[in-house]
C-alpha positions in Angstrom: 272.7 -215.7 -0.4 270.8 -216.9 2.7 272.6 -219.8 4.4 270.3 -222.5 5.8 271.0 -222.8 9.5 270.4 -225.8 11.7 267.2 -225.3 13.6 268.8 -225.1 17.0 271.5 -222.6 16.0 269.2 -220.5 13.9 266.8 -220.0 16.9 269.8 -219.0 19.1 271.5 -216.7 16.6 268.7 -214.7 15.0 265.4 -213.2 15.6 263.3 -212.8 18.7 264.9 -215.7 20.6 268.3 -214.1 20.2 267.2 -210.7 21.2 265.6 -211.9 24.4 268.4 -214.4 25.2 271.0 -211.7 24.8 269.1 -209.1 26.8 268.5 -211.5 29.7 272.1 -212.8 29.6 273.8 -209.4 29.7 271.7 -207.6 32.3 267.9 -207.9 32.8 267.7 -204.2 33.7 269.1 -203.3 30.2 266.3 -205.1 28.5 263.7 -203.0 30.2 262.1 -200.1 28.4 263.0 -197.6 31.2 259.6 -195.9 30.7 260.7 -194.7 27.2 257.3 -195.7 25.8 255.9 -192.5 27.2 258.0 -190.4 24.9 255.8 -191.1 21.9 253.8 -193.8 20.1 256.5 -194.3 17.5 259.1 -194.8 20.3 256.8 -197.4 21.9 256.4 -199.1 18.5 260.2 -199.2 18.0 260.8 -200.6 21.4 258.2 -203.3 20.7 259.8 -204.2 17.4 263.2 -204.5 19.1 261.7 -206.7 21.9 260.2 -208.9 19.2 263.4 -209.2 17.3 262.1 -207.3 14.3 263.7 -204.5 12.3 262.0 -201.2 11.8 261.1 -200.5 8.2 261.0 -197.2 6.4 261.1 -195.7 2.9 262.6 -192.3 3.2 264.9 -191.9 6.2 266.1 -193.8 9.3 268.1 -193.1 12.5 269.4 -195.6 15.0 271.2 -194.7 18.2 271.6 -195.6 21.9 268.8 -193.7 23.6 265.1 -193.0 22.5 265.3 -189.4 23.5 268.3 -188.9 21.2 266.7 -190.9 18.4 263.5 -188.9 18.7 265.5 -185.6 18.4 267.2 -186.9 15.3 263.9 -188.1 13.8 262.4 -184.7 14.3 265.2 -183.1 12.3 264.9 -185.6 9.5 261.2 -185.3 9.4 261.5 -181.6 8.9 263.8 -182.1 5.9 267.2 -182.0 7.5 270.1 -184.0 6.4 271.9 -186.9 8.2 274.5 -184.4 9.3 271.8 -182.1 10.8 270.3 -185.1 12.6 273.6 -186.2 14.0 274.1 -182.8 15.8 270.7 -183.2 17.5 271.3 -186.8 18.4 274.8 -186.2 19.8 273.7 -183.2 21.8 271.0 -185.3 23.5 273.2 -188.4 24.0 275.7 -186.2 26.0 272.9 -185.5 28.4 271.0 -188.7 28.8 273.9 -191.2 28.2 276.7 -189.2 29.8 278.7 -192.3 30.6 279.4 -193.0 27.0 279.8 -189.8 24.9 279.4 -186.1 24.8 280.9 -182.8 24.0 283.8 -183.6 26.4 284.9 -186.4 24.1 285.8 -187.3 20.6 284.3 -189.1 17.5 285.0 -190.5 14.1 282.5 -189.9 11.3 282.1 -191.7 7.9 279.9 -190.0 5.3 278.5 -191.3 2.0 277.3 -188.4 -0.2 274.0 -189.2 -1.9 274.6 -186.6 -4.6 278.2 -187.3 -5.5 278.7 -190.9 -4.4 281.9 -189.8 -2.6 282.8 -191.2 0.8 284.5 -188.9 3.4 285.8 -189.4 6.9 286.2 -186.8 9.6 288.6 -187.3 12.5 287.3 -185.7 15.7 289.6 -187.7 17.9 291.0 -186.0 21.1 294.6 -184.9 21.1 297.3 -185.0 23.7 298.2 -181.6 25.3 301.4 -180.0 24.1 302.9 -180.5 27.6 302.3 -184.3 27.5 305.4 -186.5 27.3 305.9 -190.2 26.6 306.3 -190.6 30.3 302.8 -189.2 31.1 301.5 -192.6 32.4 304.7 -193.8 34.1 305.9 -193.5 37.7 309.2 -192.1 38.8 310.9 -195.4 38.2 309.7 -195.4 34.5 307.1 -198.2 35.1 303.5 -197.9 33.8 300.9 -196.6 36.2 298.1 -198.9 37.2 295.1 -198.3 34.9 292.7 -196.7 37.4 295.5 -194.5 38.8 295.9 -193.1 35.3 292.2 -192.8 34.3 290.5 -191.0 37.2 291.3 -187.3 37.4 292.9 -184.8 35.0 296.0 -186.7 33.8 294.0 -188.7 31.3 292.0 -185.8 29.7 292.7 -185.0 26.0 291.4 -182.0 24.0 287.8 -182.8 23.1 287.0 -183.1 19.4 283.3 -183.8 19.3 282.0 -180.2 19.3 284.3 -179.2 16.5 283.3 -182.3 14.5 279.6 -181.5 15.0 280.1 -178.1 13.5 282.4 -179.3 10.7 279.9 -181.9 9.6 277.1 -179.3 9.7 279.1 -176.8 7.6 279.9 -179.5 5.0 276.6 -181.3 4.7 273.9 -179.6 6.9 270.9 -177.6 5.6 269.0 -177.0 8.8 269.6 -173.9 11.0 272.4 -174.7 13.4 270.7 -173.1 16.3 267.6 -175.2 15.9 269.6 -178.5 16.4 270.1 -177.9 20.1 266.5 -177.3 21.1 265.8 -180.9 22.2 269.0 -181.2 24.3 268.5 -177.8 26.0 264.9 -178.5 26.8 265.6 -181.9 28.3 268.4 -180.5 30.3 266.3 -177.7 31.6 263.1 -179.6 32.3 264.7 -182.9 33.3 264.6 -186.5 32.0 263.9 -189.7 33.8 267.0 -191.6 34.8 267.1 -194.9 32.9 267.9 -198.3 34.3 271.2 -198.4 32.5 272.4 -195.0 33.7 271.3 -195.7 37.3 273.0 -199.1 37.3 276.3 -197.7 36.0 276.3 -194.9 38.5 275.8 -197.3 41.4 278.6 -199.6 40.2 281.0 -196.7 39.9 279.9 -194.6 42.9 283.3 -194.7 44.6 285.2 -193.2 41.7 282.4 -190.7 40.8 282.2 -189.6 44.4 285.8 -188.3 44.4 284.9 -185.1 42.7 282.4 -182.6 44.1 280.6 -181.5 40.9 280.2 -185.1 39.8 279.0 -186.3 43.2 276.5 -183.5 43.5 275.0 -184.4 40.1 275.0 -188.2 40.2 275.2 -189.0 43.9 272.8 -186.4 45.6 272.9 -186.8 49.3 275.7 -189.4 48.9 273.4 -191.9 47.2 273.4 -193.0 43.6 270.6 -191.5 41.5 267.6 -194.0 41.3 265.8 -195.2 38.3 263.0 -192.8 37.3 264.5 -189.8 39.1 263.9 -186.6 37.2 267.4 -185.4 36.5 267.9 -181.8 35.6 271.1 -180.2 34.3 270.8 -176.4 33.9 274.6 -176.0 33.3 274.3 -178.3 30.3 271.3 -176.4 29.0 273.3 -173.2 29.2 276.2 -174.8 27.1 273.7 -176.1 24.5 272.2 -172.6 24.2 275.6 -171.0 23.9 276.7 -173.5 21.2 273.4 -172.9 19.4 274.0 -169.1 19.4 277.8 -168.9 19.1 278.9 -172.2 17.5 281.3 -174.9 18.8 284.0 -172.4 19.4 282.5 -171.6 22.9 284.0 -174.9 24.0 287.5 -174.0 22.8 287.8 -170.4 23.8 286.5 -168.2 26.5 285.0 -169.1 29.9 283.9 -172.6 29.1 287.4 -173.4 27.9 288.9 -171.8 31.0 286.6 -173.9 33.2 287.7 -177.1 31.4 291.4 -176.3 31.9 290.9 -175.3 35.5 289.0 -178.6 36.2 291.8 -180.7 34.6 294.7 -178.9 36.2 293.0 -178.6 39.5 292.2 -182.2 40.0 293.8 -182.6 43.4 295.3 -186.1 43.4 295.9 -186.6 39.7 296.2 -183.2 37.8 296.5 -183.0 34.1 298.5 -180.7 31.8 295.8 -179.4 29.5 296.2 -175.8 28.6 294.1 -173.1 26.9 296.4 -173.2 23.8 295.6 -176.9 23.4 291.9 -176.2 23.1 292.3 -173.1 20.9 294.5 -175.0 18.4 292.3 -178.1 18.0 291.4 -179.0 14.4 289.1 -181.6 12.9 290.9 -183.5 10.2 289.4 -184.9 6.9 291.2 -188.1 6.1 291.0 -190.7 3.3 288.6 -193.5 3.9 290.0 -197.0 4.3 288.1 -199.5 2.2 288.5 -203.3 2.0 287.0 -205.9 -0.3 284.5 -208.5 1.1 282.2 -210.7 -1.1 282.0 -208.1 -3.8 281.3 -205.3 -1.4 283.4 -202.3 -0.4 283.7 -202.0 3.4 284.7 -198.4 4.2 285.6 -196.8 7.5 288.0 -194.6 9.4 291.7 -194.9 9.0 294.5 -194.0 11.5 294.4 -192.9 14.2 291.6 -195.4 14.3 292.6 -199.1 13.9 288.9 -199.9 13.2 288.7 -199.9 9.4 292.1 -201.5 9.0 291.5 -204.3 11.5 287.8 -204.9 10.4 289.1 -204.9 6.8 291.9 -207.3 7.6 289.6 -209.8 9.3 287.0 -209.7 6.5 289.8 -209.8 3.8 291.2 -213.0 5.3 287.7 -214.5 5.5 287.2 -213.4 1.9 290.0 -215.8 0.8 287.6 -218.7 1.3 283.9 -219.4 0.7 281.4 -218.3 3.4 281.2 -220.8 6.2 277.9 -221.5 7.9 277.3 -219.9 11.3 276.6 -223.3 12.9 280.0 -224.7 11.7 282.6 -224.6 14.4 285.3 -224.3 11.7 283.8 -221.0 10.6 284.4 -219.7 14.1 287.9 -221.2 14.2 288.8 -219.2 11.1 287.2 -216.0 12.4 289.0 -216.4 15.7 292.4 -216.9 14.1 291.9 -214.2 11.5 291.1 -211.8 14.3 294.3 -212.8 16.2 296.4 -212.2 13.0 294.7 -208.8 12.5 295.2 -207.7 16.1 298.9 -208.7 15.8 299.3 -206.3 12.9 297.2 -203.7 14.8 299.5 -203.9 17.9 302.7 -203.4 15.8 301.7 -200.9 13.1 298.7 -198.8 13.8 298.8 -195.4 15.4 298.3 -191.7 14.5 299.7 -191.5 11.0 300.5 -187.8 11.5 303.2 -188.9 13.9 304.3 -192.4 12.7 304.2 -194.0 9.2 301.5 -196.6 8.9 301.4 -199.1 6.0 297.7 -198.4 5.5 297.4 -199.6 1.9 299.6 -202.6 2.5 297.6 -203.8 5.5 294.4 -204.2 3.5 296.0 -205.2 0.2 294.0 -208.3 -1.0 297.2 -210.2 -1.9 298.7 -209.6 1.5 295.5 -210.7 3.2 295.2 -213.8 1.0 298.8 -214.7 2.0 298.0 -214.2 5.7 294.9 -216.3 5.3 296.9 -219.3 4.0 297.7 -220.3 7.6 293.9 -220.6 8.4 293.6 -223.8 6.3 294.4 -226.0 9.3 291.5 -227.4 11.3 292.9 -226.4 14.7 293.8 -223.1 16.3 297.1 -221.5 15.4 299.7 -222.2 18.1 300.9 -218.6 17.9 300.5 -215.5 15.8 302.9 -212.7 14.9 302.6 -209.4 12.9 302.9 -209.8 9.2 305.0 -207.9 6.7 302.7 -205.6 4.7 304.1 -203.5 1.9 305.6 -200.2 3.0 306.7 -197.1 1.1 309.7 -197.1 3.4 311.1 -199.2 6.2 310.7 -198.6 9.9 310.9 -200.6 13.1 308.2 -200.6 15.8 307.7 -202.6 19.0 304.4 -204.2 19.9 301.8 -202.1 21.8 300.3 -202.9 25.2 297.7 -200.1 25.5 294.4 -200.7 27.4 291.1 -199.8 25.8 288.0 -200.5 28.0 284.4 -200.4 26.7 282.1 -197.4 26.8 281.3 -195.3 23.8 278.2 -195.0 21.6 277.3 -195.3 17.9 274.9 -193.4 15.6 273.7 -194.6 12.2 271.6 -192.3 10.0 270.3 -192.4 6.4 268.4 -189.3 5.1 265.9 -188.8 2.3 268.6 -187.4 0.1 270.6 -190.6 -0.1 273.2 -189.5 2.4 274.5 -192.1 4.9 276.3 -191.3 8.1 278.1 -193.7 10.5 279.6 -192.1 13.6 281.1 -193.7 16.7 281.5 -191.3 19.6 283.1 -191.6 23.0 284.6 -190.3 26.2 286.5 -193.6 26.5 285.8 -195.3 29.8 282.4 -195.1 31.5 282.0 -191.5 32.7 285.5 -190.7 31.3 287.9 -189.1 33.7 284.9 -188.7 36.2 285.5 -185.0 36.0 282.6 -182.7 35.1 282.7 -179.2 33.8 279.7 -177.1 32.9 277.4 -180.1 33.1 279.3 -182.5 30.9 282.0 -185.2 31.5 285.6 -184.9 30.4 287.2 -187.8 28.5 290.0 -190.0 29.7 291.0 -190.6 26.1 294.8 -190.3 26.7 294.8 -193.7 28.4 294.3 -195.2 24.9 298.0 -194.5 24.3 300.5 -197.1 25.3 301.6 -196.5 28.9 305.1 -197.8 27.8 307.1 -195.6 25.4 309.6 -198.3 24.4 310.0 -202.1 24.6 313.5 -203.6 24.7 314.8 -200.3 23.4 312.4 -200.2 20.4 309.8 -197.4 20.3 306.1 -198.1 20.4 304.1 -196.5 17.6 301.2 -195.6 19.9 303.2 -193.9 22.6 302.2 -190.5 24.0 303.5 -187.5 22.2 302.5 -183.8 22.3 299.6 -183.1 20.0 299.2 -186.7 19.0 295.9 -188.6 18.7 295.7 -191.9 20.6 294.9 -195.1 18.6 291.3 -196.1 18.7 289.2 -199.2 17.9 286.1 -197.2 16.9 284.8 -198.7 13.6 282.1 -196.6 12.1 281.4 -198.4 8.8 279.5 -197.9 5.6 279.4 -201.0 3.3 278.8 -200.3 -0.3 277.9 -202.3 -3.4 278.6 -200.9 -6.8 279.2 -197.5 -5.2 275.9 -197.4 -3.3 275.5 -197.9 0.4 273.9 -201.1 1.6 274.7 -201.2 5.3 275.5 -198.5 7.9 276.8 -200.0 11.1 279.1 -199.6 14.2 279.3 -200.3 17.9 280.8 -199.2 21.2 282.8 -201.8 23.2 286.5 -200.8 23.5 288.8 -203.0 21.4 285.9 -205.5 21.0 284.2 -203.0 18.8 286.2 -204.5 15.9 284.8 -208.0 16.5 281.3 -206.8 17.1 281.2 -204.8 13.9 282.9 -207.5 11.8 280.5 -210.1 13.1 277.4 -208.0 12.3 278.7 -207.4 8.7 279.3 -211.1 8.2 275.9 -212.0 9.7 274.2 -209.7 7.2 276.3 -210.5 4.1 277.4 -214.1 4.6 274.5 -215.5 6.6 271.6 -213.5 5.3 270.4 -212.0 8.6 268.4 -208.8 8.6 269.9 -206.0 10.6 268.0 -206.7 13.8 269.0 -210.3 13.8 272.6 -209.3 13.0 272.9 -206.8 15.9 271.2 -209.2 18.3 273.3 -212.2 17.4 275.3 -213.6 20.4 278.9 -212.6 20.4 282.1 -214.6 20.0 285.2 -212.3 19.9 288.9 -213.0 19.8 291.5 -210.3 20.0 294.8 -211.3 21.6 294.4 -215.0 21.9 291.5 -215.7 24.3 288.2 -216.3 22.7 285.5 -214.5 24.6 281.9 -215.9 24.4 278.8 -214.1 25.5 277.6 -215.7 28.7 274.2 -217.3 28.8 273.9 -217.5 25.0 274.4 -220.1 22.2 277.8 -218.6 21.6 278.9 -219.7 25.0 277.9 -223.3 24.1 280.7 -223.2 21.4 283.4 -222.6 24.0 284.2 -226.3 24.8 284.5 -227.2 21.1 286.8 -224.3 20.3 288.8 -225.0 23.4 289.3 -228.5 22.1 290.6 -227.0 18.9 293.3 -225.2 20.8 291.9 -221.8 21.8 292.0 -220.3 25.3 288.3 -219.5 26.1 286.4 -217.2 28.4 282.7 -216.7 29.0 281.6 -213.2 30.0 279.2 -210.3 29.4 279.8 -208.8 26.0 277.8 -205.6 26.0 277.9 -204.2 22.5 275.7 -201.4 21.3 275.4 -202.1 17.6 273.1 -199.8 15.6 272.6 -200.6 11.9 270.6 -199.6 8.9 270.4 -201.7 5.7 269.5 -200.1 2.4 268.0 -201.9 -0.6 265.5 -201.4 -3.4 262.8 -202.4 -1.0 263.6 -199.5 1.4 265.4 -199.1 4.8 265.6 -201.5 7.7 266.9 -200.4 11.1 268.2 -202.5 14.0 269.1 -201.6 17.6 271.1 -203.7 19.9 268.9 -205.4 22.6 271.8 -205.1 25.1 271.3 -201.4 25.4 268.4 -198.9 25.4 268.6 -197.7 21.8 266.0 -197.9 19.0 265.7 -197.3 15.3 263.1 -194.9 13.9 262.2 -194.1 10.3 259.5 -193.0 7.9 
């Protein structure tokens, strides 16, 4: 049902006005094309559609991701008859080169798959793991106090075992039909011949130059002559080209065994001022895990995503489940945003108490998204003012256990890929190296993650253990929320975003915008953001969302106005065909035929 919006709010929240407003508010450089039009006419058309606030339409297949080079590589695979899994391998390979600050083969990912032939939904966990030598005190000083965040991040201490290469190969083995070796051609060619540095990459390098400059290989690549790479510079990466060709010829195992693995370990352990404990056995023993999808009810839809160690599907599902307990509110009604804000706070309270790697700690997964539990939690949302305080609930368990609340930090970076192929398969994958440029360490032309800092730096609070504490072989909790929304067993929306723990809010809002407020996918991903996690309501500066701050503050919320740089990529599926949307805050596009 399409909700009629007030004229002022409709102009601000959807369509061309929102896309331009958001892009200008976040960072004018990010709204620029970066010269991507030169790639092809279809890329130029896709950039034009995004600038005009219009979705890209197609009948057979669609791919949406964070960089036109990567999207073009995926489109070529789909056009040649490949599956969504084949296209993902090509997209991820290129993203690791042209968007190295966000994802790559030195990081990890979660993948959600709807099978067009069987109707089954499958999730793959390619999350990084802690080395076997890691202890709960990994991020504590000699006095047992947590390290400062940047002291933990930069260098080898924060590096976990990468999972993305193994995930790429696992997905291809399960669902791919194209030749594996052909899927790395675009990435190897771009790395060998060079690509033009985009405005976003150049800006992020300049802002992080001091940390990047601490490591010789990183400085040589991104700070040649001591200066940050400039927009338009032709950047070549022959080391990365070599890794792509080796993966093409020998498979993902080259990352986990042999010389490349040895180089990774040497880089991590040899980081002079902050060495890590990664070992060859950690790489050799890495496994991708297939896990049950977590699905929640919302307005007659099934919202499915990745379960623990991700908190994404559980927390998105909890927020939507609590909103499901009442009729849809209009997006121009301040009470709608009061309910969203407090539902988010309640969900994040449960997240902080209960969610972690379920291989190491019991998680009440079913209880957390049980409709009766969420309806009970939603009863406190019937007031017209903000909740004075929130606390974790008591979801149903199969046994009892006591955990303390988490205080882990999760900063935004990451990337998201949405793909639908001609065979009816749908893929949603969120991929990361955690913070921008990860640990800042490079090996063989790619960045190594700092994913271990997604663990709680504290192991206990008041003598009670924290579920998301560091343990050998454990996977840190994540907020990545790759999502496939289904209606009557068929996919209708493929969506996800980067953004640290705000991923949950970005993804939830996009789903509500599409289902409750009738926005097309481009309007939904461009909509100005309002996100509440731990009590403070964050509003996207320079947008209509920020204009709500005084009203919600009057209702009792703490408020803050700031840049909220999501990277939502979404595809809607209906009887009329496919529509693709790309977040105007970043450089991505959607392409389809």
